[in-house]
C-alpha positions as CSV (number, residue, x, y, z in Angstrom):
1,M,66.8,88.0,107.6
2,Q,67.9,85.5,110.1
3,F,65.8,84.5,113.3
4,K,67.4,83.4,116.9
5,H,64.3,81.0,117.5
6,P,62.9,80.2,114.3
7,E,60.8,77.0,115.9
8,Y,58.4,79.9,116.8
9,L,57.1,80.3,113.9
10,Y,55.4,77.6,113.7
11,A,52.8,79.4,116.0
12,L,51.9,81.1,112.5
13,F,49.8,78.7,112.0
14,A,47.8,79.6,114.5
15,L,46.4,82.2,112.3
16,I,43.9,79.6,111.0
17,I,41.8,79.6,114.1
18,P,40.7,82.8,114.0
19,I,40.1,83.0,110.2
20,L,38.1,79.8,110.9
21,V,36.0,81.9,113.2
22,H,35.3,84.7,110.8
23,L,34.1,82.3,108.1
24,F,31.9,79.9,110.2
25,Q,29.9,82.5,112.6
26,L,26.5,80.5,113.3
27,R,25.2,84.0,113.6
28,R,22.4,85.2,111.2
29,F,19.9,87.6,110.7
30,R,16.3,87.1,111.6
31,K,13.5,88.4,109.3
32,V,10.9,91.2,111.3
33,A,7.7,92.3,110.0
34,F,7.4,96.1,109.3
35,T,4.7,98.2,107.3
36,N,7.1,99.6,104.6
37,V,8.7,96.8,103.2
38,Q,10.5,98.9,100.6
39,F,12.8,101.0,103.2
40,L,13.2,97.7,105.4
41,Q,15.0,95.8,102.4
42,Q,17.5,99.0,101.5
43,V,18.0,99.3,105.2
44,K,18.9,95.4,105.1
45,L,21.4,95.6,102.2
46,Q,23.2,98.8,103.8
47,T,23.8,96.8,107.3
48,R,25.1,93.6,105.8
49,K,27.4,95.5,103.7
50,S,29.0,97.2,106.7
51,S,29.1,94.5,108.9
52,M,31.3,92.5,105.9
53,I,34.0,95.3,106.0
54,K,33.9,95.6,109.4
55,K,34.4,92.2,109.7
56,W,37.0,91.2,108.0
57,L,39.2,94.7,109.0
58,T,39.1,93.7,112.4
59,L,40.3,90.2,111.2
60,L,42.9,91.9,109.0
61,A,44.3,94.1,112.1
62,R,44.1,90.9,114.8
63,L,46.2,88.7,112.0
64,L,48.5,91.2,111.9
65,A,48.6,91.9,115.6
66,L,49.3,87.7,116.2
67,A,51.3,87.2,113.5
68,A,54.0,90.2,114.7
69,L,53.6,89.1,118.1
70,V,54.7,85.6,117.0
71,I,57.7,86.9,114.6
72,A,59.0,89.1,117.9
73,F,59.1,86.1,120.2
74,A,61.2,84.2,117.4
75,Q,63.2,87.3,117.5
76,P,64.5,88.4,113.9
77,Y,67.3,90.5,112.8
78,F,70.0,91.1,109.9
79,S,74.1,89.9,110.1
80,N,76.6,88.9,108.0
81,T,76.1,85.8,107.1
82,Q,79.9,84.7,106.3
83,T,81.1,85.5,109.9
84,I,78.2,85.2,112.5
85,G,78.2,82.2,114.7
86,K,81.8,81.3,113.9
87,P,85.0,81.5,115.6
88,Q,87.4,84.1,114.9
89,A,91.2,84.2,115.3
90,T,93.1,87.6,115.2
91,A,97.0,88.7,115.3
92,I,98.0,91.6,115.7
93,Y,101.3,93.0,114.8
94,L,102.2,96.5,116.3
95,D,105.4,97.8,115.0
96,N,107.5,99.4,117.9
97,S,110.4,100.6,115.7
98,F,112.0,103.7,115.8
99,S,110.6,105.4,113.2
100,M,107.2,105.1,115.6
101,Q,108.6,107.8,117.6
102,A,107.4,110.4,115.0
103,R,104.4,112.7,115.4
104,G,101.1,112.2,114.8
105,A,98.1,114.6,114.5
106,K,97.1,113.1,117.8
107,G,100.8,112.6,119.7
108,P,103.7,109.6,119.0
109,L,102.4,107.2,116.5
110,L,102.9,104.2,118.7
111,Q,101.4,105.7,121.6
112,R,98.6,106.5,119.8
113,A,98.1,103.2,118.2
114,V,98.3,101.5,121.6
115,Q,95.6,103.9,122.9
116,E,93.2,103.1,120.3
117,L,93.7,99.4,120.1
118,L,93.1,99.1,124.1
119,H,89.9,101.2,123.1
120,A,88.4,99.3,120.5
121,L,88.9,95.9,121.6
122,P,86.5,94.4,123.4
123,D,87.2,93.2,126.9
124,D,86.2,89.7,126.6
125,E,87.9,89.5,122.7
126,V,90.5,86.6,122.9
127,V,93.5,87.8,120.6
128,S,97.8,87.9,119.9
129,I,99.5,90.4,119.7
130,F,103.1,90.5,118.7
131,T,105.5,93.5,118.4
132,N,109.1,93.4,117.1
133,T,110.4,92.1,120.3
134,E,107.8,90.0,122.1
135,T,104.8,87.8,121.6
136,F,101.4,87.5,123.0
137,K,99.7,84.9,122.2
138,D,95.6,84.3,122.8
139,I,94.9,86.9,125.7
140,T,92.7,89.4,126.5
141,K,93.3,93.4,126.3
142,K,93.2,93.2,130.5
143,D,96.1,90.7,130.2
144,I,98.2,92.8,128.0
145,Q,96.8,96.2,128.9
146,N,99.9,97.2,131.3
147,D,102.3,95.7,128.7
148,L,101.1,97.6,125.8
149,L,101.2,101.2,127.5
150,Q,104.9,100.2,128.9
151,L,106.1,99.1,125.1
152,S,109.3,100.3,124.5
153,Y,111.0,101.1,120.9
154,T,113.2,98.9,119.1
155,S,115.9,99.0,116.1
156,A,115.3,95.0,115.8
157,Q,112.7,96.0,113.4
158,L,111.0,92.5,111.4
159,P,110.6,93.0,107.6
160,Y,106.9,93.3,107.1
161,A,106.8,89.8,104.9
162,A,108.6,88.3,108.3
163,A,105.5,89.9,110.1
164,Y,103.1,89.0,108.5
165,L,104.4,85.1,107.8
166,K,104.3,85.1,111.7
167,A,100.7,86.4,112.5
168,K,99.7,83.9,110.0
169,Q,101.0,81.2,112.6
170,L,99.3,82.4,115.3
171,V,96.2,82.7,113.8
172,G,96.4,79.0,113.0
173,N,94.8,76.5,110.5
174,Q,91.1,76.3,112.1
175,P,89.1,75.2,109.1
176,D,86.1,76.9,109.6
177,A,87.7,80.1,112.3
178,I,87.2,83.7,110.2
179,K,90.7,84.5,110.5
180,R,92.3,88.1,110.3
181,V,95.8,89.9,110.3
182,I,96.3,93.1,111.3
183,M,99.2,95.0,110.8
184,V,99.8,98.8,112.3
185,S,103.0,100.2,111.1
186,D,104.0,103.4,109.4
187,F,105.1,100.8,106.6
188,Q,108.5,103.0,106.3
189,Q,110.1,102.5,102.9
190,K,112.9,99.8,103.2
191,D,115.1,98.9,100.2
192,N,112.7,96.6,98.4
193,A,108.7,97.4,96.8
194,F,106.5,96.4,99.4
195,D,105.9,92.9,99.2
196,I,103.9,90.4,101.7
197,A,102.6,86.8,100.5
198,T,99.1,87.0,101.3
199,D,96.8,84.0,102.6
200,P,93.1,84.6,100.5
201,Q,91.9,82.2,103.4
202,T,92.6,85.0,105.7
203,H,91.0,88.9,106.0
204,T,94.4,91.2,105.8
205,H,94.1,94.8,107.0
206,L,97.3,97.6,106.9
207,V,96.6,100.3,109.3
208,Q,99.2,102.9,107.5
209,L,100.1,105.6,110.6
210,A,101.7,109.1,108.8
211,P,103.3,111.4,110.6
212,V,102.2,114.9,110.4
213,N,106.2,116.2,110.0
214,R,108.3,114.1,108.0
215,A,111.4,116.5,108.7
216,N,113.9,114.8,110.5
217,I,117.8,115.5,111.3
218,A,120.0,112.8,112.1
219,I,123.9,111.5,112.9
220,D,124.7,109.6,110.3
221,S,128.1,108.3,111.3
222,I,131.3,108.8,112.9
223,F,134.7,108.0,112.2
224,L,138.4,109.0,113.2
225,A,140.7,110.6,110.1
226,R,143.7,112.7,109.8
227,N,143.4,116.1,108.6
228,T,145.8,118.0,106.3
229,T,148.3,118.6,109.1
230,D,148.0,114.7,110.5
231,D,145.8,115.7,113.4
232,L,143.8,113.4,114.3
233,V,140.3,114.6,113.9
234,L,136.2,113.2,114.7
235,S,134.5,113.3,111.6
236,V,130.8,113.8,112.2
237,Q,128.5,113.1,109.4
238,L,125.2,114.7,109.7
239,S,121.6,114.5,107.2
240,S,118.5,116.0,107.1
241,T,115.3,115.1,105.4
242,A,112.3,117.1,103.8
243,Q,113.8,120.2,104.9
244,A,116.9,122.4,105.3
245,A,118.5,122.8,108.7
246,N,120.5,125.7,110.0
247,N,122.5,126.6,113.0
248,V,121.8,122.9,114.2
249,P,123.9,122.6,117.7
250,V,126.3,120.1,117.7
251,A,128.2,119.3,120.9
252,L,130.7,117.1,122.1
253,Y,131.3,114.8,125.0
254,N,133.5,113.0,127.1
255,E,131.6,110.7,129.9
256,Q,129.5,114.2,131.2
257,Q,132.4,116.6,130.1
258,L,131.9,119.2,127.0
259,M,134.8,119.0,125.0
260,A,133.5,121.0,122.1
261,K,130.4,122.5,120.5
262,T,129.8,123.6,117.1
263,T,126.8,124.8,114.7
264,V,126.2,123.2,111.2
265,S,123.8,123.7,108.3
266,I,122.3,121.0,106.5
267,P,120.4,121.1,102.8
268,K,117.6,119.6,102.5
269,N,117.8,115.8,101.3
270,G,121.6,116.5,102.1
271,T,124.4,115.6,104.5
272,T,127.5,118.0,105.6
273,L,130.5,116.9,107.8
274,T,131.8,118.8,110.7
275,Q,135.1,117.7,112.5
276,F,136.6,118.2,116.3
277,S,140.1,117.7,116.5
278,M,140.8,114.9,119.4
279,G,144.5,114.9,120.3
280,E,146.8,112.4,120.4
281,A,147.0,109.1,122.7
282,Q,143.6,109.9,124.4
283,T,141.2,107.5,126.1
284,I,137.6,108.8,125.3
285,K,134.1,107.4,126.4
286,G,132.6,109.6,123.7
287,R,129.2,110.7,122.6
288,V,128.1,113.3,119.9
289,L,124.6,115.0,120.1
290,I,122.3,116.8,118.4
291,E,118.9,118.2,119.2
292,D,115.6,117.3,117.1
293,P,112.6,116.5,118.8
294,S,110.9,114.8,115.7
295,V,112.8,111.2,116.1
296,T,114.8,111.0,119.1
297,F,116.8,107.7,118.8
298,D,119.2,109.4,116.3
299,N,120.0,112.0,118.2
300,T,123.1,110.6,119.9
301,R,126.1,108.6,118.8
302,Y,128.6,107.3,120.9
303,F,131.9,106.3,120.4
304,T,135.5,105.2,122.3
305,I,138.8,105.2,121.7
306,N,140.7,103.2,123.6
307,A,144.9,102.8,124.7
308,S,146.5,101.1,121.5
309,Q,146.7,97.5,121.4
310,K,150.2,97.0,119.8
311,I,150.2,93.7,117.5
312,K,153.3,91.4,118.2
313,V,154.9,90.5,114.8
314,V,157.2,87.6,113.9
315,T,159.7,87.5,111.2
316,I,161.6,84.4,110.0
317,N,164.3,85.9,107.5
318,G,166.0,84.3,104.8
319,T,166.9,88.2,103.3
320,D,166.9,91.6,104.7
321,D,163.9,92.5,106.6
322,Q,164.4,96.5,106.8
323,Y,161.1,96.6,104.6
324,L,159.3,94.8,107.5
325,R,160.6,97.1,110.3
326,N,159.3,100.1,108.1
327,I,156.2,98.7,107.9
328,Y,155.7,97.3,111.7
329,T,156.9,100.4,113.5
330,P,156.7,100.0,117.4
331,D,153.8,102.7,117.5
332,E,151.5,100.1,116.8
333,F,153.6,97.0,116.8
334,E,155.6,94.8,118.5
335,L,158.0,93.2,115.8
336,I,160.8,90.3,116.9
337,S,162.5,89.7,113.9
338,S,164.8,86.4,113.4
339,T,166.4,83.9,111.3
340,L,165.6,80.4,111.1
341,E,168.3,80.0,113.1
342,T,167.7,82.0,116.1
343,L,163.8,81.5,116.1
344,N,162.3,81.4,119.6
345,Y,159.4,78.7,119.0
346,N,157.7,80.4,122.3
347,D,157.8,83.5,120.5
348,L,154.6,82.1,118.0
349,S,152.9,81.4,120.8
350,T,152.0,84.9,121.8
351,A,152.5,86.5,118.0
352,H,149.1,87.7,115.6
353,L,151.4,87.5,113.0
354,V,154.2,85.2,111.6
355,V,155.8,86.6,108.2
356,I,158.0,83.9,106.7
357,N,160.7,86.0,104.6
358,E,162.0,84.3,101.5
359,I,162.8,81.2,103.8
360,E,164.5,78.5,101.5
361,Q,163.2,75.4,103.1
362,L,160.6,75.1,105.9
363,P,161.9,72.3,108.4
364,I,158.7,69.9,109.8
365,S,159.1,71.3,113.0
366,L,158.3,74.6,111.7
367,N,155.2,73.9,109.6
368,N,153.7,71.8,112.5
369,A,154.2,74.8,114.6
370,L,152.8,77.0,112.1
371,N,150.0,74.7,112.1
372,A,149.3,74.6,115.7
373,F,149.6,78.9,115.3
374,A,147.4,79.1,112.9
375,T,144.5,76.7,114.7
376,Q,144.6,79.1,117.6
377,G,143.5,82.3,115.0
378,G,147.3,83.5,114.1
379,S,147.7,84.6,110.9
380,I,150.8,83.7,108.6
381,C,152.1,85.9,105.5
382,L,154.6,83.3,103.1
383,I,156.8,85.1,100.9
384,P,158.9,82.4,99.1
385,S,162.2,82.3,98.1
386,S,163.3,82.1,94.4
387,T,165.3,79.2,95.4
388,G,162.9,77.5,97.5
389,T,161.5,74.2,97.8
390,I,157.7,73.7,96.9
391,A,157.2,71.1,98.9
392,S,157.8,72.7,102.0
393,Y,156.1,75.4,101.3
394,Q,153.1,73.5,99.9
395,Q,153.1,71.5,102.8
396,L,152.1,74.2,104.8
397,I,149.8,76.1,102.3
398,S,148.0,72.5,102.2
399,M,147.4,73.1,106.1
400,S,144.6,75.7,104.7
401,T,144.2,75.4,101.5
402,T,143.9,72.9,98.4
403,D,145.7,75.7,95.9
404,G,149.6,76.1,96.1
405,L,152.7,77.1,94.3
406,L,152.9,74.5,91.2
407,S,156.3,75.3,89.4
408,K,158.7,78.3,89.0
409,Q,159.2,80.2,85.8
410,E,162.1,82.4,85.4
411,R,160.6,85.8,83.4
412,E,159.6,89.0,83.7
413,K,155.9,89.7,84.8
414,K,153.9,92.8,85.3
415,I,151.1,92.8,88.6
416,T,148.4,94.9,87.2
417,T,145.4,94.3,88.5
418,I,144.2,95.1,92.4
419,H,140.9,93.1,93.3
420,F,139.4,96.1,95.2
421,S,136.6,94.3,96.9
422,H,138.9,91.9,99.1
423,P,138.8,92.8,102.7
424,L,142.4,93.5,102.8
425,Y,141.8,96.8,101.0
426,K,138.6,97.9,102.9
427,G,138.7,101.8,102.9
428,V,142.4,101.9,101.4
429,F,141.5,103.4,98.0
430,D,138.4,106.1,97.1
431,K,138.3,105.1,94.1
432,E,139.4,102.1,91.8
433,I,142.7,102.4,89.9
434,T,143.5,101.4,86.8
435,N,146.7,103.7,85.6
436,F,149.3,103.1,88.6
437,Q,152.8,102.4,88.0
438,Y,152.6,98.3,87.2
439,P,155.3,96.3,89.6
440,S,156.8,93.3,88.2
441,V,158.8,90.4,89.1
442,S,161.7,88.4,87.1
443,T,161.1,84.7,88.7
444,Y,157.6,83.7,90.3
445,Y,155.7,80.7,90.9
446,T,152.5,79.4,88.9
447,S,149.4,79.1,91.2
448,T,145.5,78.6,90.5
449,A,144.4,79.8,93.4
450,S,140.9,81.1,93.4
451,N,140.8,83.9,96.1
452,P,143.6,86.6,94.5
453,I,144.1,89.8,96.1
454,L,146.8,91.4,93.5
455,S,146.8,89.5,90.2
456,Y,149.7,89.3,87.0
457,E,148.6,90.2,83.7
458,D,147.3,87.1,82.9
459,N,145.3,87.1,86.0
460,T,147.2,84.5,87.5
461,P,147.8,85.5,91.6
462,F,150.9,87.3,93.0
463,L,148.9,87.3,96.4
464,F,146.0,85.1,97.4
465,A,144.8,84.4,100.4
466,A,143.2,81.3,102.4
467,N,141.4,81.7,105.8
468,S,144.2,83.7,107.6
469,L,147.0,82.5,105.8
470,Y,148.6,85.0,103.0
471,V,150.7,83.8,100.2
472,F,152.9,85.6,97.9
473,T,154.0,83.7,94.3
474,A,157.1,85.1,94.3
475,P,159.7,86.7,96.1
476,I,159.6,90.5,96.7
477,N,163.5,91.1,97.3
478,T,164.7,94.1,95.3
479,G,166.9,91.9,93.3
480,N,163.7,90.3,92.2
481,S,160.8,92.7,91.9
482,N,160.5,96.3,92.4
483,F,157.3,95.9,95.2
484,Q,158.9,97.3,97.7
485,K,159.5,100.5,95.9
486,S,155.5,100.2,94.8
487,P,153.3,102.4,96.7
488,L,151.1,98.5,97.2
489,I,153.5,97.2,100.0
490,V,152.7,99.8,102.4
491,P,148.6,99.2,102.9
492,T,149.1,95.1,101.7
493,L,151.7,94.4,104.6
494,Y,150.1,96.8,106.8
495,N,146.8,95.9,106.3
496,I,147.7,92.2,106.9
497,G,149.5,92.8,110.1
498,K,146.2,95.4,111.1
499,Q,143.5,92.4,110.2
500,S,146.0,89.6,112.3
501,L,144.0,91.5,115.2
502,Q,141.0,92.9,114.8
503,V,140.9,95.8,117.8
504,S,138.0,97.2,118.1
505,D,136.5,99.9,116.3
506,I,135.4,103.3,117.8
507,S,131.7,102.0,117.5
508,Y,129.6,99.5,116.4
509,T,126.1,99.1,115.1
510,I,123.3,97.2,116.7
511,G,121.7,94.4,115.0
512,M,124.9,93.7,112.5
513,T,127.5,91.2,113.0
514,N,130.5,92.5,114.7
515,T,133.8,90.5,115.5
516,Y,137.1,92.0,117.5
517,D,139.5,90.8,119.4
518,I,140.8,91.2,122.5
519,A,144.7,90.6,123.3
520,I,144.6,88.9,126.2
521,T,144.9,85.8,127.5
522,L,141.6,84.1,129.5
523,G,142.2,81.4,131.9
524,Q,139.7,78.0,131.8
525,D,135.9,79.0,132.6
526,R,136.2,82.7,132.5
527,I,134.0,84.9,130.4
528,L,133.7,88.3,128.9
529,S,131.0,90.7,129.9
530,L,129.7,93.7,128.6
531,V,128.4,96.1,131.0
532,S,126.6,99.0,130.9
533,E,124.1,101.2,133.0
534,E,121.2,99.7,131.7
535,E,122.4,96.0,130.8
536,R,124.9,93.1,131.0
537,V,125.0,90.9,128.2
538,I,127.8,87.7,127.6
539,P,128.9,87.8,123.8
540,L,129.9,85.3,121.6
541,Q,133.1,84.4,122.2
542,Q,135.9,82.6,120.9
543,N,139.0,81.7,123.2
544,F,142.7,81.5,121.4
545,A,146.3,81.2,122.9
546,N,147.1,84.6,122.5
547,K,143.2,86.5,121.8
548,V,140.0,86.3,122.7
549,Q,137.5,86.9,119.4
550,V,134.6,88.4,120.4
551,T,131.4,88.3,118.1
552,T,127.7,90.2,118.8
553,D,125.0,90.7,116.5
554,D,121.7,90.4,118.1
555,V,123.0,91.6,121.6
556,P,123.8,94.2,123.4
557,T,119.7,95.8,122.5
558,K,120.5,98.8,123.8
559,A,122.5,102.0,122.3
560,G,125.6,103.1,124.3
561,I,129.2,102.8,125.6
562,Y,129.7,99.4,127.6
563,T,132.4,98.0,129.6
564,L,134.3,95.0,128.5
565,M,135.1,92.8,131.5
566,D,136.6,90.4,132.9
567,T,135.2,89.0,136.0
568,E,135.5,92.6,137.8
569,K,138.6,93.4,136.0
570,T,137.8,96.0,133.0
571,I,139.5,95.2,129.8
572,Q,138.3,98.0,127.6
573,H,135.3,99.9,126.3
574,V,133.2,99.5,123.5
575,S,130.5,101.6,121.9
576,Y,127.3,100.6,120.0
577,N,124.8,102.2,117.9
578,Y,121.1,102.1,116.5
579,D,120.9,101.0,112.6
580,Q,120.2,104.7,111.3
581,Q,117.8,103.2,108.7
582,E,114.8,104.5,110.7
583,S,116.0,107.9,110.4
584,N,114.8,108.3,106.6
585,L,111.2,109.3,106.8
586,L,110.0,107.6,103.5
587,Y,106.8,105.5,103.5
588,Y,105.7,103.2,101.1
589,N,102.1,104.4,99.2
590,L,99.7,101.7,100.3
591,S,96.3,101.4,99.4
592,N,93.5,98.7,99.1
593,T,94.0,95.7,96.8
594,D,92.6,92.4,96.5
595,Q,95.3,91.0,98.7
596,Y,94.5,93.6,102.0
597,Q,92.8,96.7,102.7
598,V,94.2,100.1,104.1
599,S,92.9,101.9,107.4
600,E,94.8,105.2,108.1
601,A,93.8,104.7,112.1
602,V,93.2,101.6,114.3
603,E,90.0,103.3,115.6
604,T,88.5,103.3,112.0
605,L,89.4,99.8,111.4
606,F,87.9,98.7,114.3
607,D,84.7,100.5,113.9
608,Q,84.8,99.3,110.3
609,L,84.8,95.4,111.8
610,K,82.5,96.5,114.4
611,E,80.1,97.1,111.9
612,E,80.7,94.0,109.5
613,N,80.0,91.9,112.7
614,S,77.2,94.2,114.3
615,I,73.7,92.1,114.8
616,Q,70.6,94.1,114.1
617,E,67.3,93.3,115.9
618,F,64.1,93.6,115.0
619,W,61.6,91.9,118.2
620,K,61.3,95.5,119.7
621,W,60.0,96.6,115.9
622,F,57.4,93.6,115.9
623,V,56.2,93.7,119.4
624,I,55.6,98.0,118.6
625,F,53.6,96.3,115.4
626,A,51.6,93.9,117.3
627,L,50.4,96.7,119.8
628,L,49.9,99.1,117.2
629,F,47.8,96.5,115.0
630,L,45.5,95.4,118.5
631,C,44.8,99.2,119.1
632,I,43.9,99.3,115.4
633,E,41.2,96.5,116.1
634,M,39.9,98.1,119.3
635,L,39.4,101.6,117.1
636,L,37.4,99.2,114.7
637,L,35.4,97.7,117.0
638,K,34.3,101.1,118.3
639,F,34.7,103.7,116.0
640,L,33.3,102.1,113.0
641,K,30.0,101.6,112.4
């Protein structure tokens, strides 16, 4: 028991006064003569005994009444001695990720958590509250009430360990404060096991909110492909968790126009693929839509198909380039073919890829022009000649890497290894191939390059890359190699051309690093902007002589179709979608540990904290006891004979 005013307890010493009064009474019995002496002697003894009992009982009641009154003025109470009277620092993490759209027993998880939090927080308590996107430090409930009620969902979820560290920073390092970290989330299961580096000096509370239904239908991905008849189709992959889904309607829109509609059935915890025919040469601002009320952010997937941007390729030939003409066709590429003597250097400034096709010696002027071209973001593909000058080749290669060509060898060598992980072959092969027909060369140059794309049987490179420079270590004319007849030549040279200008994909994922090129030339102080109905952002961009490279990661923040604009001029359309990781409604199985306590609701946790911090006052009881003992004293004086 503790006392709010312990100094009043000194008044208990005053209880000595009634004790002294009772012990040192000056009253004495007087002797009276009476005829029957024996009878009077008996009455005298009984009267003295009764008087002593009454006096001691009266004294006890009076002492108890005074003691209870003194203790009441000292205001006794019971409380948690570890928390009472100490300052408290509390940080609350409120998860507003898309998975919190799921419905709990009393409505959507996030909305219910906000309501319980506003109801449970005392009006004058100062706390820090932060979400995945916003931070409110040292505020009261009144300061943040409207912000919490208008809180929106986001795809940018903080990792749980990062959220805990941020909460630790908000509670501070005050040594005598009671520090609490409260994390309110559904704790959706991620790739790694749940792990937060808790601090033993901080009380950690996890509030795990659970939906009543974990079933969800989502659009996982969309992509363009060719079917068996070479028609362009949009493939849509859908998934269903927790239960099978039958006759799910899937609609395809171009802006507000319905282009097609179908129904699909999805197995439990499985996926299904459906396709829509897109025709050819269309410009589409499209979206695929399904209906699923549980979690809604993954019901729409946006995509765009823009007019194709032709990639400009300049070939400088020392031998026949017909195979290059067959690969860089006019429907996707603008090919300029020349010899060293007929080369127009002005063409290099507007090109995206320059192919040096078995030139015997590269003049210094060409090397300098190619160096400037590479600096401006251009790509170079070097195919050496069997009678070439290594020094001139090495001068070009040294601009990008310390690797290079060493010496010429004249013996047959097979090309046996495809490095499937290289970005040049992304999406080319369905699986790794080991039994293909190996092409070979009869003359080649040795090299120790560390980033091979294709390798010989002794693991030395046949083709390697350094930044935007691609180098073959052997001529590929039909007299020296059968590589032109190999199935590898088309995806290899085609992707070198396609990656020299990274045209925008049909859709991108918000939160990931996305890079694409726009084949325009911007004037000084001009910038590109991404504009939609909901937001306007300026992405990271780098200007080159013949293109602008755009990079996005954290922006934009809203899914939708954006217009890439140069001031007020529309360049093209780009679509962004949310990360579908939160579509899978699987959760960590959390329970109380030495590091943290787990609750099922915000209201439950705050009731527990309120009980721990509550003060039980007893002064009223002692006032009642004082009155009770005074009544007992009066009853003793009146009725005890």
